[in-house]
N, C-alpha and C positions, 0 to 999 in steps of 0.2 A: 221049505228049509232054503235058507241063502246059501248061494254057491261058495266053496272054498276058494280063497283067493291069498297070494302071498305077495306082499307090498316090498320091493327092494329099493333102498336108499341110493341114490347115485353117488358115488365117493368122488371128490375133485382131487386125482391124483397128481395135477399140475401144481396144485398149492403144497401139497406135501413135498413134492421135490425141490420148489423153492424155498420153503423153509428149512427143509435139511441142509440146502447149499449156503443159505445164508448163515445158518449155524457154523457149518464148517469154515466159511471164511473168516467168521468171528474168533474162532479157533486157532486156526493159522496165524491171523494177525496178532493174537495174544502171544503165542510162541515166538513170532518174528520180534516182538517188541522186547520178550525176556533175553532172547538171543543178542539182540542189539546192547541191552544193558549190560549184560555179561561181557560182551567184547569191550564195550568202553571202560569197564572196571578193569579188566585185564590188561587193556593198552595203558591206563593210568598207572596201575602197579608195575608195568615193564619201565615205563618211562622213569618213575620213582627209583627203583631198584638201579637203573643204569646211571643216574645222577649220583646216588648214595655211593655207587661202587667207584665211580669216577672221581669222588671227593677225597684227598689224600689224607690220610689221618697223621697227626704227629708223632715223629719217633723220639723216643727218650734218649737224653746224653747227659751222663752224670757230669760231663766238662760244662756244657752250657745249661742245665737246669740248675745248677748249684750258683751261677753267677750272682754277684750282688751288684746294686747300681754304681758301686765303687770299682768293680772289676773290669778288666779287659783281657780279652784273649786275642792274640795278634796271629794272623796266619801271614808269613812272611816267604818273600820268594825273591832270589836274585839270579840274575841271567848271566850270560857270558858272552856279550857281543865284543867285548873288549878282551878276549882271551883271558889269560891268567891275572888280567887287572879286574876282571869282573865284568859287570854290566849294569843295566838299569835295576831298580829294586820296586818292588809292588808289596804292598801290605793291604790287608783286610783286617780293620779292627772290629771285633765285635764286643757290643756293650749291651748291658740290661736296660730295658726303658719300659717301665712298668712290668706288665707280663709279656713283653714283647722283645724281640732281638733286633738291635741296630746293628748294621754293617757300614763302616765308613771306608771307602778305597782311597789308599795313597799310592801315588805312581810318581816316577822322576824318569829322566833321561840320563844318559851319560854320553859323553863327547869320546870317541875313540881314536879319532884322527889326531895324529901327532901334531904338537904346538902348544903354544901357551895354556890352551884350554882344554887339553887332553887331561880326561879324569873329572871335568867339570859336571857337577849335576845340576840339573834344572828340575824344581818341584813342579808338577801339574797341579791343576785345581783338584781339590777333593770331591769325592761324590759319596753322599750319605743316604739310606734309605732304611725305612723300618721292613723287616722281611716278612713274607708271607710263609704260612706253613710249609709250602712246596718249597721255597726259596731255603727256609731253615733246615728241611731235611735234606736239602743238597749240601749244606754246610757240613752236617752231621756225616753224611757219605763221604765227602771229602777227608774228614778228619779219619774217619776209619781207614779210607785207601791210603792215606799217609803213613799210618802206623804199620800198614801192611807193608808199605815200601822199605820203610826203616830195618825190615828183617832181611832184605834182599841181598845186603853185602857186596854191593858192586866194588869190582877191581879197579882202582884209578888207573887208567889207560890214556889219559891225555893230562895235558896242563892246566885244565879248566873244567868245571862242573857247574851244574845248575846247582843251586844252594836254597833248600826250603827248611823252614821253621815253624814250628807252633810254640808260643810262648804264653804262660800263664804267670799268676803271681807267683807260683811257686816252683815252675820247673820250665825247663827249654828242652824242646825234642827237635832232633836234626835229621835231615836226609840229604845226602850228597849224591846227585844223581850225575855220574860220570858219563854215561852214555847221552845225557843231553837230550833225551827223549820223553821225558816225563810231562804231559800235558794237562795234568789234573787241575792246577793253580788257575792256567790260562781257561780252560774249561770252565771252572766256577765263576772266575771273575765275569766272563761273558754271559753267563747264564743268570748272575745275579744282577748285574750292571747292564743288560742288554739296551741298547740304544743310547747308553752314554759314554761308551769306548769308540776310539777311533782305531 
């Protein structure tokens, strides 16, 4: 009778450990790629949302939206460098050009020194441009601020005032700023015609 024997097969544990490590590295690498892709998508979405939020939308205005190519809305300002005799005049003419709004700036000077030229006006070169949506919105905000100012009912406490008007084909709206401290027209002019005013 042959002797009883048991044969044990030697297992290579080093190979098992190596295969397990490679599999884990592959899994981690795949996860890292997924995280990188997700972060890239989030970054792009954040940039797009920032750009969209910074883009100003157009404000509706019955006064400007209903303009025809033949209509003109005039924003008028007269100051009082010469006291009760007035001062230089500025106007912004608003006209429709296709679906856009064009603004043209008129400005003059006035001689306040006594003499033969007292009161003489000299017209300065006009500046004209098609307004961006942002600039158009500034015009609308000016108009809204103007109508608020007309309700202030300032008491005449001087011999001269700043004189502001909005003129349409049907109406004239007026605001007399007796305190001579309303800077909105000057601010609007500089905002729209920046780089063209001295």
